[in-house]
N, C-alpha and C positions, 0 to 999 in steps of 0.2 A: 699144390699148384693148381690153378683153375683149369678145368678141362675145356677144350675148344671143340665145338661141334663142326662137323663137316657138312657139306651140302647134301650128301647122300643120307646122313643121319637125320637132317631136318626133313627131307622128303619122307623118310621112314616114319618119323613122328606124325606127319600129316596123314599118311596112309593108315596108321593105327587109329588116329583120331576119327577118320572117315568111317572106320570099321566099328566105331562105337566105344572105344576105350576111353577111360577118364585120364586126366593129366597125371594123377598119382600112379595109375596102372602103367601108363607109357613110361614114366620116369623109372619105375621099378624094373621094367623089362629092358630098357636101354641103358640103365645105370647113369641117369642124369638126375639133377634136382628137379623138383616139381616146378620151381620158378622158371627154369630154362625151358621146359616144355610149354609152359603157359605163355612165355614170351613169344616163341615161334608160332604157336597156334594163333595167338591174337594177331600177329603180323600177317599170317596167311589169310585170316578172315578180312583183314583190312586192305591188303594189297594183292592178294592172290599169290601165285607161284613166284612172281617177280619180287615179292616181299621177302622171300627166303634168301635171295642174294647169293653171293659167292665170296663174302668177305671174311670167311673163316671165323665166324663168331663175334667179330667186332661190331660195334653199333653201326647200323646203316646210316649212310650219309644222305643228306637232303635238306631242303629248306624247311624251317620251322619244325624239325624233328624233335626238338626238346620242349615243344609247347604242347599243351593239351589238345586233344582232338576237338573239343568243343569250340576252341578258338578258330581252328581251321574250318570247321563247319559254318561258323558265323561269317567268316570271310567269304566262303563260297556263296552263302545266301546273299550277302551284300553285292557280290559281283554278278550274280544271276539277275538281281533286281536292277542294278546300275552298272551296265557294262563299261561305262566310261570312267569309273572310279579307278584311280591309280594308287600306288603305294602310299603316297603322302596323304591322300584322302582317307584311305583305309586306316592308317595309324591315327589320324585326327578323330575319326569316328570311334575307334577303340578307346581313345583317351577321354572322350566325353560320354562313353557308355557306362552307366552306373555299375554294371556287373564286372567290367574289365578294367576300369580306370585305376584300381588299386592293385592290380596284378602285374606281374612282369610281362612286358610287351616286347614284341620283336622290333628290330630297327628298320629304318627305311630300306637299307640294302637287303636285309633278310626278306622283307616283303616283296621287293623287286625280284629276288631270286625265286621266291614262291610263285609269283605271277609267271615268270618265264618257264619254270619247271612244269606248270600246269597249262602252258600255252595260252595264257590270259593277257600277256603283256602286248601293248600296242607297238608296232614297229617304230623305231626312233631313227630319225635322220639328223645327221650333224648339221649344226647351224653355223653359218659364216656371216657374221653381222657386217653390214655395210657401214662406211664412215658416217658418223652423225653430222648433220648440217652445222656449219660453224656459226651461222647467223641466228640460231635459235636461242632464245633466252631460257636459261635454266630456271625452273620453278623454285621459289625461295621458301615457300611454306604451303601448308595444306590449303586447297581451294584457290591457289594462285592460278593454276591452269588445269583444265579438264580436257580429256579426249573423248570424242564421240564418233561412233561409226555403226553402221548396220551390217549384220552378218547376212550372207546370201540366203535367199529364201529357202524354206524347208517345209515339206509336207508332213503334217502331224495328223494321224487318224482321228476322226470324230471332230476335228477342229477345221482343218484345211491348211492352206499355205500361209505361213507366217515368216516374218523376218525379225530377228532380235536386234533391237537398238540398244547398244551397250555404252555405258558412260563410266569413266574411271578418272580418279584423281592422279595427276602425274607425279606429285611429290610424295604422297603417302601410300599410293597404290591401292587405295580404298576402292572397292567395287561399289560404285554409287548406285547403279540401277541397271537392270536388264528388262527392257520393255518389249513385250510381244506385240508386234504390229501385224494385225490380221490383213492379209492381202486377198480379199474376197474375189469371187468369180466376176463381179461387175467391174473390177479394176482393169484398166487397159495395160498398166505397167506393173511389173513385178518388183517394185521397190517402194520404200516409204516416201510420202509426200512431205511438203513443208508442214502441214498440220500435224502429221505423225511425229516429226522431230520436235515440234513445239510442245506437243503433249508429253513426250518423254522428258524434255527439259523441265517443264513445269512440275512434273512429279519429283524430279531430282532437286529442283529449287526448293520445294516445300520441305524436303528432308534435310538438305545440306546448305541452303542459302545460295546466294549468287557467287559465281567465280569471277575472277578478273579477266580470264582469257579462256577461249574454247578452241581446241585444235581439231580440225576436220580434214577430210580429203577434198578432191575436186569434183565431187558429185554436183550435178546440175542444180540441186536444191541450195547448195552453198555458194556455187561459183558459176558465173556466166561463161559457159564454154563456147557459146556461139559467136562471140565477138572478140576481135583482137584487142579491143579496148573494153574490157569487161566492166559492167556496172554492178554494184552490190545488189544481190537478190533481196526479195522481201524478207527472207529469213535472216540475212545478214543485217539488213536495216533495223529489224526488230531487236537484234542483239545490241547493235550500236546504241539504240535508245535506252536499253537497260544498262548501259555502261560496261558491256562485255566485248572485248576485242576478239575478232575471229582470226585464227592463225591457220594457214594452209600448208600442208605437207607438200613435199616435192612430188611431181607427177612420176609415177612408176617406182616410187620408193615407199612401199607399205611399212617398212621398218621405222619410218618417221613417227608412226603411231604404234610402236611395238607393244605397248601395254594393252591397248585395246585389241590388236590383232590376236594376242595371246588369250585375251578374255573371251573371244569368240569360241575358241575350243573349250575353254574352261566351263562356260555356262552350258554349252551343248552337252559335254560329258557329265557334268554334275546334275543336270536337271532333266534334259530332254531325251537323251539316248536311252532306248529300251523302255520308255515310259508311255503311258496312255493317259489322256486327260479328257474329261467330259466336256469342258468348255474352255474358252479363252480366259475367263475369270479364274478358273481353278489353276490354269497354267501360271497366270500372273501371281497368284497367291503362293504357289510353290517357289517361284523365282524370288519373291520377297523374303520368304522364310529361309531359303538357302543363302541369301545375301548375308544374313547374320553369321552363318557358319563360315563363309568365305572370309569375312572381315575379322572375325573374333577367334576362330579355331584353326583354320587352315594356314600352316606356315608358308611364308613367301620367301623364296630363295634370295631375292635381291634385298630383303630386309633382315638378313641374318637369321633366317628360319623363324621369324616371328610373324604372327598374323598382323595385317595392316593396322588395325585399331589398337593393338597392343604396342606396336612399334611407334605409332603416332596417335596417342589418345586425343590430342588437340583437334584432330580432324572431325571429332564428333560435334564440335561447336561451330556453327556457321559464322562466317566473318562479315557477310553482307546480308541484310534483312531482305526477305521476300515473303509475300503472301499472295495467293492467287486472286483473292478478292480486291487486292490493292494494286494489281499489275498496271492498271491504267494510270495510277498516280506515280508509279515508279518509272514509267516511260518518259523520257525527256527528249522531245523532238529537236531541241536546240543542239544536242550532241550529234544528231544526224546532219543538221545544216553545217556544222563546223567540219564534219568529216567530208561532206561533199565539196566544200570550198577548197579542199586540198587537191582535188582531182581534175583531170581533163579527159574528155571523151570525144571520139571522132566518129561521125556518122555521115552517111550519104543521104541527101534528101530525095524522097521518091518523086515520081513524075507528077503526083498530086500535091506536092509541096508539104509532105509530112515526114517526120522521122520518129523512130522508136527509141525509148530510153527506159530501161527498167520495166519492160512490158507495158509501158504507157505510151500512147501515141500523141504527138504534139504537132500542131499545124503552124506552119510559117506562112507561106503563100506560094503560088505557082511560079513567082519570080525566082524562087530558090530551087526550082525543080532540077534534080540530078546534080546538084552542087555538093561537094564535100564540105563539111562544116566542122568547126571546133566548138565544143560546148564546155562552159565553165559555170560555176554557181556563185551567185552573189548572196551572202548571208543577210545583209541588211534588207534588200528588197525581196529576198526569197524567190528569186527568179533565175531561170536558165539564160545565160548570155550566149547567143549563137553568132559566130563570125564565119565568113567565107575565107577561102585560102589567102586572098589578097588583102584582107582586112578592109575591104571597100564597103562591105555591108555588115550591119550589126542589127540583131533583133533579140528581144527578150520575151520569154514566155513563162508563165507561172508554173511552179512545180506541182506535180500530181502524185497521188499515192503516198502522201506524207501524214495522213491522219492516223491517230492511234488505233481507231477501229480497224482500218485496213491493215495495219501492221500486225495487230493481234489476230486477225482473221475475222471474217464476217460472222462466223458462228460464235465468236467470243472464246474465252480461254477454258470454259468448262465442258464444252460439247464432246471433246475427244477423250476425256479422262474416264477411266473405268469406274472410279468412285471417288468422291471428294466430300468430306464433311465440312459444310460451310459454317462460318461463325456468325455471330451477331453483326449486323451491318454498321460497324463503327466507321468513323471517318478516318482518313489517313493520319491526321494529327492525333486522334485518339489512340491509334495503334502505336504511333511513335512514343506517346506518353507511357503506354503499357510496356514497351520495350525498355524504356529508361527506368521505370519504377521497379519492374520485376525481371531484370535480365537473367538472374540465376534460375528462376523457374522456367523462363522461356528458352534459355540456353542459346540466345542469340545476341548479337551486338549490332550496332548501327555503324 
């Protein structure tokens, strides 16, 4: 029958060990096997007196107790370097590590127990999802609808204040891009501008093509919050000309963009937390490298524990062509005219006979001073039709701010991009021929 050691006998073994006795000498003196003495000596060296326990010789309980010490040391190293990594990320890192991928690995629950045991787990609060909007169209395929939002600004040593602009595909849950927007000291506002959002989208367009729809919140860049009859912002009009519908979530309901709200935490914990970067370019490089891990290695719970690009490999292939050098050719102003023809706007004429629409000032005359007017758009004449309340007066003025250069931004599409390798200056028709001749090599469709 196997002899069981008592707590006093284990303490006696350690006292003899401290006095300089060998394992064999201690075993002979206490009438235990050398293996038993060696086990308790090693456990004491690893965990101290608490490692001796009081379990009457049975194996100590604890997370990852059956796994080698080298594995736990590696986990501690990763957590020290990346405090935001959770159990799922740690397991994915082990699976792609050349040393551990062929070994027996712990489960997600075991890693969670290990994190809690070592007080490394983040506090978890139960979620109570709100009812989904009934009028929202469900995405039917990859790149049918994207979500975009900016995470609140954060100070990073050696760089300054940044805000991450995150883009996600609603159907495949692919992490399309995390773009670090630098909010320098010269800026008056601590949030991204129209040009920042355009730069982020252009980078995503170059990698994934154009989506059919983009879902955003009611930030002033996207939505005219100053007027009861809001006019589409320059950002909105730019998307319309590209053939992209802009969808707005409900005010006060961030769960309407649940994928992107979750990605704010994901990108922060995966890349930024506990790290230092020498420059904004180095940070952006790290974000791009980590994107491959998130899409190809990290399991997604809503996709049956599969990474997004493994669950939806078709998302790698763009559905609508885009190239930054041909953006001007892809913009179709007629789409904007047709969109404006569907709306009505109400303004009050100033005492000088002017009114404002889409940050553009239009002049009627002083005869219209302080009169409320209704404004519609005529596609054929490309003019605004202004009427007073009694329909006794009508006046038309030409539209402003509808040029492609103004919609793209006065600096053009290249100025805000961190880096962009330009191609030979082919014409738009030449590019279309290239897409038709070599679609397999380009990986795009028209």
